[in-house]
N, C-alpha and C positions, 0 to 999 in steps of 0.2 A: 426223725433222728433219735429221739429219746427212746422210742420203742425198740429201735435197732440196738441201742446201747444196752437196754434191758436184756435183749436176747443174747448179746455178746457176753454179758456178765455171767450168765448161767453155763457157759461152755468152757472147756479146757483151753487155756491160752487166751482167755478173754482180755486180759490186761494188755497183751501185745497187740491184739486186734483193735482194741479201743484206742491205744496210742497211735496206731497207723491211721485210723479213721480221723482222729483229731489232727494229725500232721497233714493228712490229705486236705482237710478243710482249710487249714492255715495256708497251705501252698496255693490253693485256688484263690483264697482271699488276697494273697500277696500279688498274684498274677493279675488280679482285677483292679489293682491300684490302691489296695488297702495296706496300711502300715501297722505293724503290731508293736506297741510300745508298752512295756510293763505288763504284757499279757492282755492288753486291751487293743482292739482293732480301731484304728482311726483312719478316716478317709483323707488321703494326701492330695487328691486332685481338687484344686480350687475351681469351682464353677463360677463363671462370670459372663456378663453380656456387655458388648460394646454397643452402646445405643446408636441405632441407625445403620449397623453393619452386621450381617449374618456371618457366622463362621464359614469361611470359604467363599464369601461374597465379594462384592466390589466396594472399595473404600469410597465413602461419600466425599465429594469434592472439597467440602469445608475442612476436612481433616488432612488435606494434602497440600504440598508446596505449590500447587497450581490453583489453590482456592484460598481460604482464610488461614490455612496452616495452624489450626487450633487443635489441641488435644481433645479426644472424645470423652464423653461421660461413660463411666463403667458402673454397672450394677453387680455387686458381689452376691453370689447365690448361697454359699454354704460356709461362711467364714468361721473358722475354729474359734471357740471361746478363749483359747489360749493365745490367740494372735494379739500382738501389741502394735505391730506396724505392718505396712504394706510397701511393696516396691513394684515398679512397672518398667518394663523395657519394650522398645520397639526395634525390631531388626529387619533388615532387607535380606531375605533368603536367596534372592537371585543375583545379588551383587557379586562381583569377582572376589571380593574379600569375604570369606566365609562368615555368615551371620553378622553382617555389617550393622553396627549399632547406630540407630538414628536418635534414640532417646533413652535416658535412664534417670529414674527418680526413686529415692528411697526415704525411709522414715516418715511415710505418710501415716498418721494415726489410724489404727485399724477401724474400719467403718464399712457399712454396707453399700456405700455410694461414693465414688470419686467424681466430683463435678468436672464438667468440660472447661476448656480454655484456661488451663493452668498457666499463670504468667511466667515469663522468663526470670531467671535469677538463680544464683547459687543456693540461696535459702528462699523458701516460699512461706512467708508468714501466715497466709490464709490456710495453710495445711500444716500447722504446728511446726513451722521451720523445717519442713521436709527438704532434702538436698537433691539438687539436680546436677548430675555429673557431666562428663565429657563424652559426646558422641558426635554424629553429624550435626546435631543441634548442640551448640556450646552452652550448657546450663539452661537449655530450653527444649521444648518439643519441636521436632522438625519432621514433618510428615512426608509421605511418599512423594517422590519427584524423579521417576526414572527417566532415562533418555527418551526423547520424543520417538513414538512408534514402538517402544519396547514395553512389554508387560512384565512387571515384577511382582513377586509374592512377598508379603510382609507378615510378620508375626508379633502380636502383643503377648507378653507373658506377665502375669501378675503373681507375685510371691507373697505369702503371709509369713511373718517372722515372729519369734517369741521375745524380741527385744529391739531396741534401736541399734543401728550400725553406725558407730562413730568413726568416720573417716572424712578426709578432705573432699570437698565438692569438686576438686580437680582430679578426681578418680574416674576411671573408666569401668565398663561393665565387668571385665575380667577381674579387676581388683575387688569390686563389690561382691561378686559371686564367691571369690575365695574367702573373704572375710565373713560372709553370711552363711557359708556352707553348713555349719553345724547349728544354725538357728532357723533354717527354713522348715516351716510346719506344713505348708501346702504350696502347690504350684499349679497354675493352669495357663493354657495358651489358646488363642484363636488366630486364624490367618485370614488375610484378605488380599485382593489383587488390585493393582492400579496400573493404567497405561497412560 
């Protein structure tokens, strides 16, 4: 790329060509999931692993309402150094209510690992008093439990944020996302199926 810039500088109209080349590179970066902040490109896609489940795979029984119904462990891959907190949602993408929320938790201190089996409660002391809101699980994790014989697809989404979100634990996902909108640094999702 630098050789090409050098070639452009020696030609008439090189400034315009150089600007077009830079803009094209920025456009490609934005389309591939990069965010440009203050002229610096930052990866906005949060990579993570749900221990025991591949993206697009089947939910392990222990994470479902037909098993132990415990939240899984998550390993965060590329957490931004600017992240202060994390939030996690679980949604049923096959439910008649669009993106039906099973679980929402926010204000988890930013970390590379979220342990499994998060206890029920509006506040979770072992996670720095993270807040669990209202979903199918009332202030707790509630795993997949579709009607017998029906296969549903579920999505975990993890958000990294630049601050704590101060709101009542009696809030739902929609309220959380509205309040968090300008504080989300990264976001990543994986899906799994259960019947």
